[in-house]
N, C-alpha and C positions, 0 to 999 in steps of 0.2 A: 755875673752877666756877663756872656757869650755874646763875643762880639756879631755885630750884626755884617750882614751878607755885604750888604752896599756902606761905608761911609756915611754916617748922618743922614743917613735913613728913613724913616719910621717907616715899617712894614704893617700896616696895620690889615690889610689883605687876608691872613690869616694867623690863627695858631700851632699854624703847623712849618712855619716858615723860619722856627728858631733854629738854633744852629745847638748841640753839646756845650756843655759847660765845663767848667775844665774839672770837675771830679769826674761829670759821669766818660768823661774820656778817657780820666786812670783810671775809670772801674772795665771800660772797655776792652784798652789794653790787658788789665790785667788777668780780661775775663780768660779760665778753663772751658776748652769747646773739643768739643767731636764732633760727628756727624747726625745733625739731627735725621735725614731722613732714615736712617737708622735707627736714632732712639737713645741714639747714646751722643747727644749733647750736655752735657751735668748743669751746666746755666742755661739752658733755655728747658731743664726737668725743673731744674731749680724754681723760676720762674714761672712753669703753668701749676707748678705748686701751691707757689702763693699768690696766683692770684683766682684758681678755685678754693681757697681756703677763706681772701677779702669776700669773694662771692659767697660763699657756704653752697660752693658747687662739685659731683666727685670728682669733674675732669677740667682739664683746658687742654687748647691747642692754640699755641704761636702761631701767627702767621703772617705776610708782609703789609695787610690794610686792612681798617675797618671794610673796605666793600668786598674784600674774598672771606671778611667774618665772619656778614651778611649773608652772603653769597652761599657761604657751605650752609648759613642754619637754616635755608631754606630749601637745595639740593636733601641735606640729609633726613629732614623734617614733613618731604609732601612726594607727590608724584606726577609725573603731566597731565595735563590737565585739569587741576588743584585751582585751587581758588584764593587768593591772598587776601584778606583784609587791613588797610594802612592808612593815616589819613595822605590828602590828593595831596601834599607838599614834604610829603617825605623824599630823604635819600634816596631812599632804593629806588622812588623811582623817576627822579630828577637825576639823580650822578652815579650811575651804579650802569649804562651805557644801556640800558636795557637787559638787564644781566639775568633777571627773573627767567624774563620768554623764553630766550640765549642758550640760558643753562638749566634750566630748571622745567620749561617748561609749561608756569603755572602764568594763571592771572592775577594780573593788580584787579580789586573789589575796591576804591577809595570814598573812605568818610569824610565828612567835612569835620571842621571846628575850630574855635576861636587859636589863634596862637599854637596850631599842630594838635590840640589837643580836643579830645570828643567824648561822650559817653557813654555805659553802659548800653544805655538804648541804639545807637549806632550801629550798635554792635549787632544785639539783637535783628537789628527792621534792614541788617544788609548779611543776614548770613542767609543763603538760598537753601529751599527745602531741599532732602534727598529725593530726589525723583534722577529717571534717564534723560531729562532732558536739558536739568541746570548742572556747570563743574558744584565739580566737591568744596562748600568753602571746609577749611584746612587748619588756614594759621591764620594767627593777629599778630600783625609786629608792633611795637609802638617806639619812638624816636622820642628817647631822655637822656639831652635836653634839642632841646629842636630846633634844626639849625635855619629852618626857611617862618617859622612860627618866634623867632626872633633871638634863639637863644633863647625858649621861654623851655620853665619846666616842670614837668608834671609833679603835682603830690605824691605821696604815699598811698591815701584813699581814692585818689580819683584813678590810679595804677591797678590798686584791687579789687575795684566798680569792671574794666571792662573787665582785667583776663577776668575774676570769676565767669563774667561773661557769658565770654571766648569758652572756657574749661566749661563751663556747663551744657556749650552745644559741640561740644568734641572737639575743639579747635586747641592748636599746640597755639605755644605765645612764645614771640620772642622780644624781647628788645634789644635794639640800633641804639646803647648805649655807643659813644666813639665817646661823651660830653659828660661817662654817666657821673668820671670826678668831681665837676662843677657841677652838676644839678645836689652832689650830696651835701656838697661845700658849700653849697646852697640854704639847701634844707636841713641837714644836719641829720639823717638817713642813712644809716650805715648803707655801702654798697649790698650788700648781705640780705638787706631787709626791701631792696629797692627786688634783688632778683631772688625772690623766693616767690616772687611773683609768677616766675618766668621758667619753660621751659631750658630758656639758648638764652644767653643774654654776649655782647661782644661788647668789646670795650677797645678805647686806643689809647697808644701808647704815645703818639707822635704829636696829636694835638695840645692840647690843657698843658699837659704833661713833658712837653719838651725834647722826647726824645728823639731820631733821627728817623727810625723807621718803625711800624709792628704794632700790631692789637693783638688779640687774645678773644678766642669763642668761649664758649667752657659751659654746661650741661649736663645731666647725665652720659654713664660710663658707654652707653650704648649706640644713644645719636651719638654721643664726639669720639666713637672707632669709624663711623659714619662717614661724618662732615673729615676726621684722616683720610679717607680715601680716597675723597672728591677734593682734598688738597691740592695730592699728588696728582690726577688728572687736570684738574683745572690750575698746575703748576705752578706751585708753593709752596712743593718743598725747597730747606734750602741745607743747606750741608754747616758752614761752622758757625752758626747764625745764635751763638752763645756768647761771639761781639756785640750783635744787639739785642739780643739778650740780657747784658752784662746791661745798657744806657738805657733798657724800659725797667728794670729793674731800681739800677739809681732814680728813677724817675718816682717809680708807685715810691719809693723810699723816700725820697727831698723833698716830693714836687705838687705836692698833692696840701700842703696845710699852707700855700701860700700862695693858692687860685682864691682863695680871699681876696688876695689882693688886684689884682685884675676883673674884680668884678667894681669891688669899690670904684676902680679906674671908670670905668663902664658906665658904670650910673652918672659917674661927676660928669662925664664929656656928655651923658646922651643930655645931662639937664644942661649941662652950657649949651650945646647944638637947637636946643628947644628952644632959648631965647632969640638967636637971629630971626633975623629975617630972609623967609622964601624960604624958611626948613621946618619939616616936621618930622615929632619924632613919634609914631601914634603909637608903639608899643614902649613903657617904659623898663631898660635892659634889667634884665632879672638876673643875668650872668656876667659874661664875659662879652658877648655882644653886643653892635651900635646899630640899627638900622633906622635909617631915616630918610623920609622923600624930600626930593626937593621937589617944589610949588613950579605952577604953570609958572611961566616966560624968567626960568631959568636956565639955565643949564640942560642938558640930559645927562641920563647917571651916564654917560661912557664921555662927555665932554668935560663931563665936572674932572673925573675923578684922572685923566691928561694931564688937563688943568694941576688936579691936585700934588703929581706925580711930579711937574714944575716946580713945584713948591717943595720938595722931596716930602711926602707924606702920600704912603699907595695907600690904596682902597677898593674896596671891591663894585663891579653895579654888580647889581640885581633885580635888575630890572630899568624900564625906561627911564623911571627918574628914581628908581629906590638902590640904595647903597649900605655895605656893608664896613666896621669896621672892627676889627676881634682885637686887645684890650691881649697879651702873652706875653710872659716872661721876660723878652727879650726889647720887649719897650723899656726905655729908658727913663730915667726921672722924669718929672719935669716935663711931658712929651705932651702933656695936655693943652699947654699955653700953647706951642709951637703948633699942635694938630690947632686949633681952632683960632689963630690969626692963616692959614692955611688956608682952609675951610669958609673964611672971610674974602681973604684974596683972589679966589675962584670960584667964590659968586661974582664978583663983578665984574667975572670972564665974561665973550657975548651969547647969549643965549642960543638955543637950536635954531636949526629954519623952521 
């Protein structure tokens, strides 16, 4: 296990806070590199081939972040004025700084549904008719696992239903699979089985898998050629990025199987938190995320997280009374008891005015 950024702190803000393990650092140090902008970094090439094979797609592109992977997918498959369907709580709406509008000139058509999921009838109802007055409905985006849905997992059957409905109406399909590895660990569905439902898929290496940087976009060769050009335009071309690709490759080969440990720990934490007075856990943890609500009369989420920090446990406020805790490979053994004790202490603090 990697050493914590701050000794003694249990950092549950995100699964992006991990530091490279000793084995990962060794792989990075030994990586053979070239110039990826010129297309000749051998470690990047190897990573792209491995990810494309894992997801059953012809091509893959290594990029700095999941946000860039999603935005490249949108830009490569839409034109300005098009309409993109996605859940209203999706990452591309809340955490990508207006990228669809700024970079691709598209509109977002938000869908509703519990825990970040929707059904084929929601897709059918949202698609605009073909006429001069309406934006052209062009793309469907599914986020799996769904962050603001509590780390919720899309079942393969539901994915197939909504993407079939989209394709029947001429839409391209993209999966924001930043935590697809968690979805696969939870369901036992192979990455390629999920990816077969989509034209493009983004996957992240710096979340549950513990790499320091990097995501990938996979799809058909023509779409990925367009994405390669836009990666350069968006400033995502990197030079000796084989060092980062080596970390991603190590993460793929060594850290996927252990994701079920994070899921089990999150489930135990959610169960224990649900027993505490003043806390509600409305969404059963499906993967490595625990979302809970602070009931009226208790501190507001920001005050609560500030108090938790004083007890050496870091969490993230996700709303006025909503808090997120994310389990990951850097969380020390036996942390649940300490986390629960810190929550008890923070709950005893003064409530918000």
